C-alpha positions in Angstrom: 113.2 95.2 65.4 109.7 94.1 64.7 108.3 96.0 67.7 107.4 99.0 65.6 103.7 99.6 66.2 101.5 99.4 63.1 101.4 102.7 61.2 103.8 104.3 63.8 105.7 105.9 60.9 102.8 106.3 58.5 103.0 109.7 56.7 106.0 110.7 58.8 108.4 112.8 56.8 112.0 111.5 56.9 115.2 113.0 55.4 118.0 110.5 54.9 121.5 111.8 53.9 124.0 109.6 52.1 121.1 107.8 50.5 123.0 106.4 47.5 125.1 104.0 49.6 124.2 100.5 50.7 123.1 101.4 54.2 121.4 104.7 53.1 119.4 102.9 50.4 118.3 100.2 52.9 117.3 102.9 55.4 115.1 104.6 52.8 113.5 101.3 51.8 112.8 100.4 55.4 111.2 103.8 56.2 109.1 103.6 53.0 107.9 100.1 53.9 106.7 101.5 57.3 104.7 104.1 55.5 106.9 107.2 55.8 107.4 109.8 53.2 111.1 109.7 52.5 113.4 112.3 51.0 116.8 110.9 50.1 119.8 113.2 49.5 123.3 112.8 48.2 126.0 114.5 46.1 125.1 112.7 42.9 121.7 112.0 41.3 119.0 109.7 42.6 120.0 106.0 42.6 118.1 103.7 40.2 115.4 101.5 41.6 114.9 103.3 44.9 111.3 104.4 45.6 111.3 107.8 47.2 109.0 110.8 47.6 111.8 113.1 46.6 115.6 113.2 45.9 117.7 116.3 46.7 121.2 117.1 45.6 123.1 117.7 48.9 126.6 118.3 50.1 126.4 117.7 53.9 129.6 119.8 54.5 127.9 122.9 53.1 125.8 125.1 55.5 124.2 126.7 52.5 123.2 123.3 51.1 121.7 122.3 54.5 119.6 125.5 54.6 118.4 124.9 51.0 117.5 121.2 51.6 115.6 121.8 54.9 113.8 124.8 53.3 112.8 122.6 50.4 111.5 119.8 52.7 109.5 122.4 54.7 108.0 124.0 51.5 107.2 120.6 49.9 106.1 118.5 52.9 105.4 121.0 55.6 107.2 119.2 58.3 110.3 117.0 59.2 109.7 114.1 61.7 112.9 112.1 61.2 116.4 113.2 60.3 118.8 110.4 59.6 122.4 111.6 59.4 123.9 108.7 57.4 126.4 110.4 55.0 129.9 109.2 55.8 133.5 109.1 54.7 136.2 106.6 55.7 140.0 106.4 55.5 142.3 103.5 56.1 145.9 104.6 56.7 148.8 104.4 59.1 148.7 107.4 61.4 152.3 108.4 60.4 151.2 108.6 56.8 147.8 110.3 57.4 147.2 113.4 55.4 145.8 116.2 57.5 143.8 117.4 54.6 142.2 113.9 54.3 141.7 113.7 58.1 139.9 117.1 58.0 137.7 115.9 55.1 136.6 112.8 57.1 135.7 115.0 60.0 133.9 117.5 57.7 131.6 114.8 56.5 131.2 112.6 59.5 131.0 115.3 62.3 130.5 118.8 60.8 127.9 117.4 58.5 125.9 116.2 61.5 126.3 119.6 63.3 125.3 121.5 60.2 122.2 119.3 59.8 121.1 119.8 63.4 121.6 123.6 63.2 119.5 123.8 60.0 116.7 121.4 60.9 116.1 122.1 64.6 113.3 124.6 64.1 111.4 122.3 61.8 112.0 119.3 64.0 110.6 121.2 67.0 107.5 122.2 65.1 106.9 118.7 63.8 107.7 117.0 67.1 105.0 118.9 69.0 102.3 117.2 67.0 103.9 113.7 66.8 103.6 111.0 69.5 107.1 110.5 70.9 108.3 113.7 69.2 110.5 114.0 66.2 113.6 111.8 65.9 117.3 112.3 64.9 119.3 109.2 64.2 123.1 109.7 63.8 124.8 106.8 62.1 128.0 106.2 64.0 129.8 102.9 64.1 131.3 100.4 66.5 134.5 102.4 65.5 132.9 105.2 67.5 133.0 102.9 70.6 136.3 101.2 70.3 139.6 101.6 68.5 140.3 100.0 65.1 143.9 99.8 63.9 144.6 101.9 60.8 141.3 103.7 61.1 142.2 106.6 63.4 140.4 109.3 61.5 137.2 107.2 61.1 137.3 106.1 64.8 137.9 109.6 66.1 135.2 111.1 63.9 132.6 108.4 64.8 133.6 108.8 68.5 132.8 112.5 68.1 129.4 111.6 66.6 128.7 109.4 69.6 129.4 112.1 72.2 127.8 114.8 70.1 124.6 112.7 70.1 124.6 112.4 73.9 125.4 116.0 74.4 122.7 117.2 72.1 120.1 114.8 73.5 120.7 116.2 77.0 120.6 119.8 75.7 117.3 119.3 73.8 115.8 117.6 76.9 116.8 120.5 79.2 115.4 123.0 76.6 112.2 121.1 76.4 112.5 120.4 72.7 110.3 117.5 71.5 113.2 115.9 69.7 114.9 112.5 70.5 118.5 112.1 69.4 120.1 108.7 69.2 123.1 107.0 67.5 123.3 103.7 65.8 126.5 101.6 65.7 127.0 99.1 62.9 129.9 96.8 62.5 131.2 96.0 59.0 128.2 95.7 56.6 128.1 94.4 53.1 128.5 97.7 51.1 130.7 99.3 48.6 132.4 101.2 51.4 133.3 98.0 53.1 134.7 96.6 49.8 136.9 99.7 49.4 138.1 99.4 53.0 139.1 95.8 52.6 140.8 96.6 49.3 142.8 99.3 51.1 144.1 96.8 53.7 145.5 94.8 50.8 147.0 97.9 49.2 148.8 98.8 52.4 150.2 95.2 52.7 148.1 94.6 55.8 146.3 91.6 54.3 147.1 89.2 51.5 143.6 89.3 49.9 140.3 91.0 50.4 138.7 87.6 51.4 141.5 86.9 53.9 140.9 90.3 55.6 137.1 89.8 55.6 137.6 86.4 57.2 139.7 88.1 60.0 136.9 90.6 60.7 134.2 88.0 60.6 136.1 85.8 63.0 136.0 88.6 65.6 132.2 88.5 65.8 130.3 85.8 67.8 127.8 85.6 64.9 130.8 85.0 62.5 129.6 87.1 59.5 129.3 90.5 58.0 126.1 92.4 58.6 123.5 93.2 55.9 122.3 96.8 55.2 118.7 95.9 56.0 119.7 94.7 59.5 121.0 98.2 60.2 118.0 99.9 58.5 115.5 98.1 60.8 117.3 99.6 63.8 117.0 103.1 62.3 113.3 102.6 61.6 112.8 101.5 65.2 114.6 104.6 66.5 112.5 106.9 64.2 109.3 105.3 65.4 107.2 105.9 68.5 108.3 102.5 69.7 111.6 104.2 70.8 109.7 107.1 72.4 111.6 106.7 75.7 115.0 106.6 74.1 117.3 109.6 73.7 121.1 109.8 73.9 121.2 106.0 73.4 123.6 103.9 71.5 121.9 101.2 69.4 124.7 98.7 68.6 124.1 96.3 65.7 127.4 94.5 65.3 127.0 90.7 65.4 128.5 90.8 68.9 131.8 92.4 67.9 131.8 94.7 71.0 130.5 92.2 73.4 
């Protein structure tokens, strides 16, 4: 994804949710490297060693929090050019043993968090998009699990599938309304993060794998490239979608999965 024009993201204001995680941190770093002014958000404090223009405490399942965060971005930066809905939750469980409360929690983060973010940020994204080449950009971090089924991941797959179709629907809606906002989704496969580590460990807990390394080897063998992705490889795709290099892309699915869905 080195096709980003020079300075295409310079001084663009970007809000990245779930910025404490491996992919979130990498997205922030990639946008900063391209010259954007980046606001990270998350439930806990700012992660050590991450260079940001601001950090905001943020529960993406709270409408009140979204209103506060967007208002603070507007008051401090005057605009919002890029919204990256990256916050996510996962659950590995047999469907017969799935807690409905846990299922609803996964959906509240992965789906409702995106809806609330769009509702709160649309006015500022419209205003900013009118003065930015290619308009403003929303990137919803989905997953290959939003394109295909994965055993023992029904809540995650269903929620990410919802994000995929939500993205397409909203992209069409904004186009018909004439809003200068592009909306795309990005679809990683397994990536080297703490979330992946916890998912692999859960497979072992459920007796679905003998060891974490054995389960990882199974997943890696399903990809033509034969390895797990790195956070920065996903982040470069997000930076591309945020930039004017993707100015003719909306409602698209950018798959970065080592060939897993090929």
